[in-house]
C-alpha positions as CSV (number, residue, x, y, z in Angstrom):
1,M,22.9,-5.8,-16.5
2,K,22.9,-5.9,-20.4
3,C,24.9,-2.6,-22.1
4,P,22.8,0.2,-23.3
5,G,25.4,0.4,-25.9
6,C,25.8,-3.0,-27.0
7,N,23.4,-5.2,-25.1
8,H,26.6,-7.7,-24.0
9,T,25.8,-9.0,-20.5
10,D,29.5,-8.9,-18.8
11,N,30.3,-5.9,-17.5
12,K,32.5,-4.8,-14.8
13,V,31.7,-1.9,-11.0
14,V,33.5,0.8,-11.7
15,D,32.8,2.7,-8.2
16,S,29.6,2.3,-5.7
17,R,28.4,5.4,-3.6
18,L,25.6,5.2,-1.3
19,S,22.7,7.9,-2.6
20,K,22.5,10.8,0.2
21,D,19.4,9.7,1.4
22,G,20.8,6.4,2.4
23,T,18.0,4.2,-0.2
24,A,19.9,3.6,-2.8
25,I,23.8,2.5,-4.1
26,R,24.4,4.1,-7.4
27,R,27.0,2.1,-9.2
28,R,29.3,3.0,-12.3
29,R,29.5,0.2,-14.7
30,E,32.0,-0.5,-18.0
31,C,31.0,-3.5,-20.3
32,V,33.8,-5.5,-21.0
33,K,33.3,-5.5,-24.1
34,C,32.8,-1.8,-25.7
35,E,34.3,-0.6,-22.5
36,R,31.3,2.0,-22.2
37,R,30.1,3.5,-19.4
38,F,27.4,3.4,-17.9
39,T,25.3,4.1,-14.2
40,T,22.4,1.9,-12.5
41,Y,20.6,2.4,-9.7
42,E,20.3,-0.6,-6.7
43,H,16.6,0.6,-4.0
44,I,15.8,-2.1,-2.0
45,E,12.6,-4.0,-3.2
46,H,9.7,-3.2,-1.0
47,S,6.4,-5.1,-1.0
48,Q,4.8,-3.4,-4.0
49,L,2.7,-0.4,-3.4
50,M,-0.3,-0.2,-5.8
51,V,-1.5,3.2,-7.1
52,I,-4.9,3.7,-7.8
53,K,-5.2,5.4,-10.9
54,K,-8.1,8.2,-11.6
55,D,-10.5,5.8,-13.3
56,G,-10.4,3.8,-10.4
57,R,-7.3,0.6,-12.3
58,R,-5.0,-0.7,-9.6
59,E,-0.9,-0.5,-11.2
60,A,1.9,-1.1,-9.2
61,L,4.0,2.2,-9.0
62,D,6.7,2.2,-11.1
63,R,9.0,4.8,-9.6
64,Q,10.4,5.6,-13.8
65,K,7.5,7.2,-14.4
66,I,8.1,9.6,-11.4
67,L,11.3,10.2,-12.5
68,A,10.5,10.5,-16.2
69,G,7.9,14.0,-15.1
70,L,10.1,15.3,-13.2
71,T,12.6,15.1,-16.1
72,K,10.2,16.3,-18.8
73,A,9.0,19.5,-16.0
74,C,12.8,19.7,-15.7
75,E,13.5,19.6,-19.1
76,K,16.6,22.5,-19.6
77,R,16.3,23.7,-16.4
78,P,20.2,23.3,-14.3
79,I,18.8,20.5,-12.2
80,S,21.3,18.1,-12.2
81,M,20.0,14.0,-12.5
82,E,21.4,13.1,-9.3
83,A,18.9,15.8,-7.9
84,L,15.8,14.2,-9.7
85,E,16.4,10.7,-8.6
86,D,16.6,11.8,-5.2
87,L,13.2,13.6,-5.4
88,T,12.1,10.1,-7.2
89,N,13.7,8.5,-4.4
90,Q,11.6,11.0,-1.7
91,I,8.7,10.6,-3.0
92,E,9.0,6.7,-3.1
93,K,10.1,6.7,0.7
94,K,7.6,8.6,1.3
95,F,4.6,6.3,0.5
96,Q,6.6,3.4,1.6
97,E,6.5,4.6,4.6
98,R,3.4,5.2,5.3
99,G,2.6,1.7,5.5
100,E,-0.1,1.8,3.2
101,T,-0.9,-1.0,0.6
102,E,-2.6,1.4,-2.2
103,V,-1.9,5.5,-2.9
104,P,-4.0,7.6,-5.3
105,T,-2.2,8.8,-8.1
106,Q,-3.8,12.8,-6.7
107,A,-1.7,12.1,-3.5
108,I,1.3,11.3,-5.8
109,G,1.1,14.0,-8.0
110,Q,0.5,16.4,-5.2
111,E,3.6,15.5,-3.7
112,I,5.6,15.5,-7.1
113,M,4.3,19.2,-7.2
114,S,5.1,20.2,-3.8
115,K,8.7,18.9,-4.2
116,L,9.1,21.3,-7.4
117,Y,7.4,23.8,-5.9
118,H,10.6,24.6,-3.6
119,L,12.9,22.7,-5.8
120,D,12.0,25.2,-9.3
121,Q,9.1,27.3,-9.7
122,V,9.3,27.2,-13.5
123,A,9.5,23.1,-13.7
124,Y,6.5,23.5,-10.8
125,V,4.1,25.6,-13.3
126,R,5.0,22.9,-16.5
127,F,4.4,19.8,-13.9
128,A,0.9,21.6,-13.0
129,S,0.4,22.8,-15.9
130,V,0.4,19.2,-17.2
131,Y,-1.2,17.3,-14.4
132,R,-3.7,20.2,-13.2
133,E,-4.6,19.7,-16.9
134,F,-4.9,23.5,-18.0
135,K,-6.9,23.7,-20.3
136,D,-6.7,26.9,-22.1
137,V,-4.2,30.0,-21.4
138,T,-6.4,31.9,-18.4
139,Q,-5.4,29.3,-16.2
140,F,-2.2,28.7,-17.1
141,M,-1.9,32.6,-16.1
142,D,-4.4,32.1,-12.7
143,E,-1.3,29.9,-11.7
144,L,1.6,32.1,-12.6
145,K,-0.3,35.1,-10.4
146,Q,-0.7,32.3,-7.9
147,L,3.0,31.8,-7.4
148,L,4.2,35.2,-7.9
149,S,1.5,36.4,-4.9
150,E,3.2,33.3,-3.1
151,D,6.6,34.7,-3.7
152,R,5.8,38.6,-2.5
153,K,4.1,37.2,0.8
154,E,7.1,35.3,1.5
155,P,7.2,32.6,3.4
156,K,3.7,31.6,3.3
157,A,2.9,28.1,1.7
158,P,0.6,28.3,-1.3
159,S,-3.1,28.6,-0.6
160,A,-5.6,26.4,0.4
161,T,-7.0,26.4,-3.1
162,R,-4.1,25.1,-3.6
163,P,-3.4,21.9,-1.1
164,L,0.5,22.4,-2.2
165,P,2.6,21.9,-0.3
166,A,2.9,19.1,2.2
């Protein structure tokens, strides 16, 4: 494991803990050379899950892409990186447990939106605007109106026109 500060390969583990859902081990490491501390996550390696892209291409599921999408949607929101890691673990675990070898990107996107809907509605709208490829402000406003109307009707889930949440 290379230090992100100086690229030195010698480091020591300062702290290890199991993630909340038990699917990963979080390790705090310290570089022996520059003494910088950094975090790594150790995950069980499952058989590779393939993602079917919109254009039909297939590629390996990349949990970092899921985490990057969540991070971007939650930027400047009061949501910790640990919470985003947990969500990423939950999403990855859900598709691994299904036992399928291939999953369409739409299913992954829907699962991410479902998790964000319950976590933070601002992050949900941000993600939805990119995922659903809003073309103009009208589509954005329609999504907000739908969200507001559902909040007033609590505890109903989003409408069938938007297949959320799972």
